[in-house]
N, C-alpha and C positions, 0 to 999 in steps of 0.2 A: 582842391583837388577835380573839379572839376572841368576845369581848365582844358583845351583842346591841346596845350603843351603839357602837362601834366601826363594826360593820359596818353600823347604819345609817346612820351617818355617813359612811361611807366608800360606800356604793352610792348613798345620795342624791347628797351632795356632788358625788364622781366623776360621775354622771350631770347634774347641775343645771349642772356645769362645761361638760362637752363641749359639751350641747347649747349652752349659749350662747354658748362659742367656736367652734361654728359655725357657730349660726344669726348671730351676727357680721359670721363671713369671708362667710357667704351675702349679707349685708344691705349688707355693703362690697361684697360683685363686683357685685350689681344695682347700687348707688349707685352704682358707678363706672362700669358701663356707661352707664346713664342719663346720668350727667354726660356721656361722653365723646361717648355721641348728641349730647347738647342742644347740645355744641359745637359738632359737625359739623353740626348742624341751622341754627346761628349762623351758620354760615360759607358753607354751602348756603343759607340766605334772604336774605345778606349780595351775595354773586355772583349770584342771581337779580334781586333789586332794585338792583341796579347797571345789570344788562342789560336789564331792562326800561325802568330810568332813560333810560338812554340811546336807546335803539331809541326811546322817543316823544320823545324833543329830536331826533334824527335822523329822525323819520319827520314829525315841525313843522318844521323847517327844509326840508323837502322839497315839502310842502304849500303852504309861503309864494312859494318859486320858482314852484310850479305855477300856484298862483292869481295871483301877479301876470305871468307869462306871458300868462295866459288874459285878462285882464283890458282893458277897451274902451280904455281908454287907451294900452298896446300894442299890441295887437291892429289897432286903428283907425288910430290918431294918428299925429304922424310922430316917431320914432323919435328926434331928433334937438333936439326941442321942451324948453322947460321946464318943460313939467308934467311929461314926464318927469322931469327931473334933478330934479325938485321931490321926487316918487316917491318917488326914490332916495333920496334924504338922508332922509326920513321914516324911511323904511324900515330903512334903516344907523342912521340914532339909536336908534331901537328896540329893535337889536338888536346891544349892547354885544359880542357873539363874532363879528356882520360884521366884517372885515378890510376886504373889495372887494367891492360891488355895482356890478353894470354891465352895459350891454348894447350887444351888438354885431350891427352887418349880415350879411348871409347871407353875406358876404365874409369875415368874421373882424375888422371893422376897429370898432374900441372907437367907439361915438359917443356918449356919456352914463359917468359914472359916479360915485359919491357920492367928493365930495372933490378930484375931479379925476386921479384916479388911473388912470393907465393912457389915460386918452384921445389916439385918434390913434394907439394903437399897431396892428398885426394880432396879433389870437391865433388865426388859421384853423388854424394847429399842433399849440391846444395839445389837450391828452387834453379836458377840460373841454367846451370850442367841440365837436367831432368828434362825442364824446356827442350835447349838447343839440341839435345839428339833427337829430339820428335820436327823440329822445323824452328824458322824464324820467331826470336823470343823478345821480347820488349816486357822489362820487371815493373812495377808501381816500387813508389821509393822505400829504402826501408834500412836499417843499419848494418853494416856489415864489421859483426865484429872481430873476426880475423886479421880483417885487410887493415882496420883500422888502430892497430895496435904498431900497425910497420907504417903507417901514414901520420905525416904533422897534424896535431890538435887542430882544427879553426881556432880564431881569436875568440876571446870570449867565452871561452871553456863549451860552446855548441854541439852534440855529436857529431863525428862525420855520419852523414846519409849520402846514399849513393843510389843509381839508376842501372838497372843491368842492361843488356845489349847481350845477346847471344843466336848464334845459327852453326848446323852440322856442316862437319866438314866429310863429304862423301867423294870413293876415289868416280872413276869416269863409268864403271858399272852399280856404281850406286850403293856401294857397302858404305858404314859407317866409320871412319878414321879419325874421327875426334868431334869436339865442338871450340871453336872460339868466342871468346865471351870476352865485353869490357864492362867494368863499372863506372859511369859519370859521375860527378861529385854534384852535389844538389846545390851547391853554391850557383852552375852552369845556368838552374831551371832560376833561379832566383836573379840573376843578371839579365839573362834574357827577358823578365819580366819590367826590371826594371827600364831596360834599353826600351821596351815597347810602351809603355806605360807610364811610368814616374817620373821620367824625366821631362815629360810633357804636360803633365798632369801633376806638379808633387806634392798636391794637396788633399790628394785622394787615398786607399788604403785599396791594397790590392791582396788576393787570396786567391789559391788552389785548394779545390775540396774534390776527393776523390769520390766514386760511385756510391759511397754508403753516407757520404754527407761529413765524412773528417776532416780538418784540415790538414792541409798537408804545410802550410805554410801562410802568413809568418810564424815564426818557430812560438812567440810571446803567444797566438792564439789556439795552438794547439790543445784541442781537449776542452776550449772553452768556448767558442763563436758558433752559430747557427742560428739558424733563422725559424723564427716560428710559420709554421706550416711548411716550411722548405723552401728551397728557392725558387725566384720566379720560373713560371712555365717557358717563358719565352725572352729573347735577349733581353725587351725594352725596358728601360728603367724602370725599377716600380720604387714606392714609399712603402719601406717595410719596418719594424720595428725588431733589433736584437736583444737576445738575452743582456746586454747590461741596460735596459728598457730606455736606448738613444733609438733614435727613427735618423735611418739613412736609404739615401737614394741609392738605390740598390742596382747591378747588373749584371748578369752572368752569360759566358759562352762558351761551348764544350770546345776542347779541345781536340781536335780530329786528327791526329796525326796521318790518316791513310796507312796506318800498317797491320801489323796481321794478327796483331790483339789488341783492339784499342783498349786504354786503360780507366776511359770515363771519367779524365778530370774534365773540372770546371774551373775559367778564370772567372772569380768574383772580386765586380770593381765595387766600392761605396763611398758614400761621402757623405760626413754629417748632412741633416735636414737644412741646420741653422746654415749653415755654411754656402749647401747648395740652393738655396730660396734669399738669402741674403742680397743678393743685384737683382731679383725681381720685388724684393719689398720698394726698397731703395727706388726703382724705378716707378713704381706704382704712387709713391708719397710724391717723388719728382713732376710728375705726371697731375697729379690731383691738384699740387699748386698752383703747375703751370695754367691748367684748365681755370681755377679760382682764380688768379691775377689777369688773364682774359680777359672772363667774363666781367670784372669790375671796371674794366679800362674802356671796352665795349659798352658798360653800363653808362660811364661818364660817357663817350662820345657819343649816345645815343642821344641824353639830356641834351648835348649842345647843339644836336641837330634838331631836335624836335624845337625847339627857340628858332632856329633861322626859319623853321620851315614854316611856322606856326604866328611869327610875326606877322606878315602882311594881311594874314585874315583874321587875327586879334585885334588889328589896328580897321578893318572892315567893322567888327563886332561894335566895336565902341562905339563909334559913329553912330549905327545902327542902333547900339542902346539908349543914346541920349537924344538920338531924335522920338525912339519910343515913349522917353520921359518927358515929354516936351521941353527940351532944351534944344531953343531956335537959336543960340550962339556954339553953333558947332563949325566948324572946320573938313571939312570933307576933302577926303583927298584930293589930292592934284589933279585934273584933268586928265595930264599924259595919261597919272597909272590907272584910271576907268576906261580911256580909250585903251591902254595896252592892254589892258585886260581883256577887254573886248575883239581887240587883235589879237590877241594873243589866242581867244577862243576858234575866232573865227579862221586862222592859220591852222590852228591843230586839226582843226576840221577839213579844210584842204587838206593837210599834209595827211589826211589819212586815206585821204580818197588816194591821193595820189600814191603813198606805200600800198594800197591795195592792189591798184595797177600795176606798180615796179614788180610787186610780188607776184602776180601773175607771169610776170615776162621772167622775172627772177626761175621760177620754176621750170618757164617751159626750157630755161641757157644751164637749170641745173640738171637738167631731165637728159638735155645732150651732153653735157659736159661729165656727166656719170659714165654715161653711155661707153663714147669716149676713152675714159679713164682705165672703166671694163677693159675694154679692146686692148689696149696696149698694155694692160696689167697681165692681162692672159697670155698676149705674143712676145711679153717678157717675162713671162714664169715658164712659159716652151723653153725660149733662148737659156734661160738657167739650168732647167732641165738639162737640155744639151750640152754646155759648156761642162757642166757638173760631170758628165757621162764621158765626155770627148777629157778630160781632166785626170778620171781616174781610172780610163778602160782602156786597152791595147784595142789598137782598131782595127786589124786583123783578126782576131781570136776572141775579141770581147770580154776576155781574162782580165783582172787588173792588172794595171800595168807596173812597171817597176817603181815609179815616183810612191805610188798608193802602198806599194808592199814594204816600198825603207820606212815609211810613214807609221803602216799598222806595227811592223816590226819593233819599231821604238817606242811604241804606244807599250806594244806586251811586254818589254824588257822594264817598262818603268813602273807598272803593275807587278811583274814578279817580285823586283826590288822592295815594295814599299808595302807587299802584300802576303809575299810567300807562295802566289799563285804564277806557277810553273807553266812552259807551254812547249811546242814540240816543233818542229821543222821537219820537212822533207822536200827535198832541192831530187828533180825526175829529168832525165835527158831520154832522147827517142835514141835508138839506138842503130847507126849505121844513116842516121837523114838524111849526109850529105849522096849516098849511091839513090836516096828519091829523087832530092833536086836533079841530079848527074842524068838518070835514067829516063824520070819522066817528064822532068819540068819542074819549075819552080809554082804555076800555079798549082799542080798537083798535092809539091809540098806545103804550100798555103794554105789547099783546102785539109789536106793531112794536120797541120798542126790547129787549123779551126775544128776539124771534128775532135782532136785528143781534147783540147781546152773544154770542150761543152762535156765531154764522158769523164774528165776529171771534176769537173762542176758539179755532175748528175751522181757522181759516189764520195762525194765529201758532205758532212753535216752544214748547213746552213751558215753557223756560228766561224766556220771556215774562210779560208781565205785563200783562192787559186790564182795566183799570178804568172804573167808570164815575165821570167827570170832574165830571157835575151835568148834569141834566136830559136831553137827546137828545146830549149833546157824551160822547166814550169816550177814554178816553188807554190808548198802548198804549206799555209801555215795553219797550226792548231792552237787555238787560244784556251789553258784551260787543261791539256791534256801533258798530266809532269810524269806517267810512266813509259817509260821504255815499251813494256809490252802491249798495248793502248797504239804506241804512236806505230809499231813495227806491223801492229792490225791492218791500221788504215795503210798503211804504201804497202801491205801483201796485197790489198785489196785492190786500190789502184791498180796495182801491176798485174793481176791477175784478169781483170777487167780488159786493158787494154790489150793485155796479151790473145782475149775471148774476140777480141773487136774485127769484124773486117771493115777493112781504109777502100776506099771504090778506087780503082786502078794500081792501088798499091796490096791490097791483099790484106795480110796480116803483118805486123812488126810487133818491136817488143820494148818495155823502157828497164831503164836502169835506177835508181834511187839509192839516195843518200840520207839518212836518220840522223839528228842529232836533236839533246836537249838543254833546256836553259839550266844553269848550274849555279850556284850560289858566286861562284866565283869570277864569273864569267864581267869583263868590263867595259862590255856594249854588245847590241844586237850581231853584232861582226864575228865577235866568237861565237855563237851560234852558229851562222851562216858558212865562217869559214871550217867549221867541224861534219857538218853536213855536206859541204864541199868535197871536201878530203874522204868520207866515206862516200860519196857517187862515184868520184876518181878509184877508188879500191873496188868498186862491185864492178864499172869497166876493166879493172886489170882482172879481175877475176873469171873472166867470162861474160861478162852481160846479163839480161835480163834476169839481174836479181838485187835486192835491198841488202846494204849494210848500215851497220847502225856506228855511232862512234861517240862515247863518253867524251866528259870532260876530263875526268882521269888519264886515259890512253891517248888521249888528242899529242 
């Protein structure tokens, strides 16, 4: 074991084996951590997607009730008319989750209802009616004993549960005429979660809990499930122990419906720890095994390499040993060999001197080359910046161009479809712009468009997109603005700012605008643009210098 070969093989092979094993274990640990994080992020994303979709559906049903309550038919007409009944029947048929949709007068007497359910009954003491008198109402899940007797029972003997929506019906003077109410099947909420979570992650459990921590879904866990210490404080997934004694990877997300009264629901997604961590354990074992095998193979190669490297030295050492012991009958290595060793030493020395000179020359050449590369890189970066600006900006006004707008609109539409994050679109047009070009010339008209574009950009958010839509027409895309009130406020702000502005050579001018919102039924961004364009046409037809809103239901 004292030979050069053994020592070289031992040190080289042992060091390589240790490094490979350590590297393999570290890589396994990193990969395991990343896999666990990825699984946790998957559960968190699933909880967030379920909560977002459920909140969007609740908000959509609330908006349906608000629009129905504010319709001229209910606001001005007879509540017991056939037209009201036809409207209720049509809306109930469009929403299969609606179990009951009806209208009650101010005393609580049900005057009209889809399919005639509860007509003639008095609902004055019902929570939804009392809350609906005061304003728009979204109620927590509950059993409706009276309505359940009139509806088919659910399969499996589950009790019928509903979510209430209600809104007051007021005439043009603000006097209460009655309340329109709707009961949505709880199964609609279950189907929403299955669509958002269980279809993509069938091996997880999904729960809904209310603000008291009580389980609302699934039915078999009502009154049984809960968490020691409560739900996680953030949406980040955590390993928690549940009352059944099992540990679960758990994540939660609040259901934010952006409604008049938040329900305080939470969507909880959990997966047994053994299931969630099984891929991680398997990955750790595989990485450890691969590291061990690689280390053994490397140790074998090191032994072989040590033998080849040490063989000439061992031959010289053997000759020296024999001479030391007085062995006169020894055979020296071939003279060619000894000469080659001396020649190799001299060649290495000469090569080292030559390499040092070459290194100085190469360092100078590299410095020159690096400077040239730096200059070329800077020029290329500047050219790329200019190309990017030319590709996305309108050459005259500096606003985004139509091509960039179309891409941004498609991005907003796909995000709205995937996550329910709505957006708004405003199309504005300069009133009587042709007169400016005819009376003052196209140079003044171009200056007006440039000043107008700067004004629009100065009065919108950094996240909003101001683009030249064509000619004197501009588009303002508002991501994340899903409320009609907020979109109209932005549009009115821009109209007032332009009306107050002075344009050199022209004086004052006005804008007309059309606003539209993304709706779930839209089949593309073109649908939103079409409604905004129709709203703009109405603003022009109604006298200009005004903003019009067109919703999907009235398009």
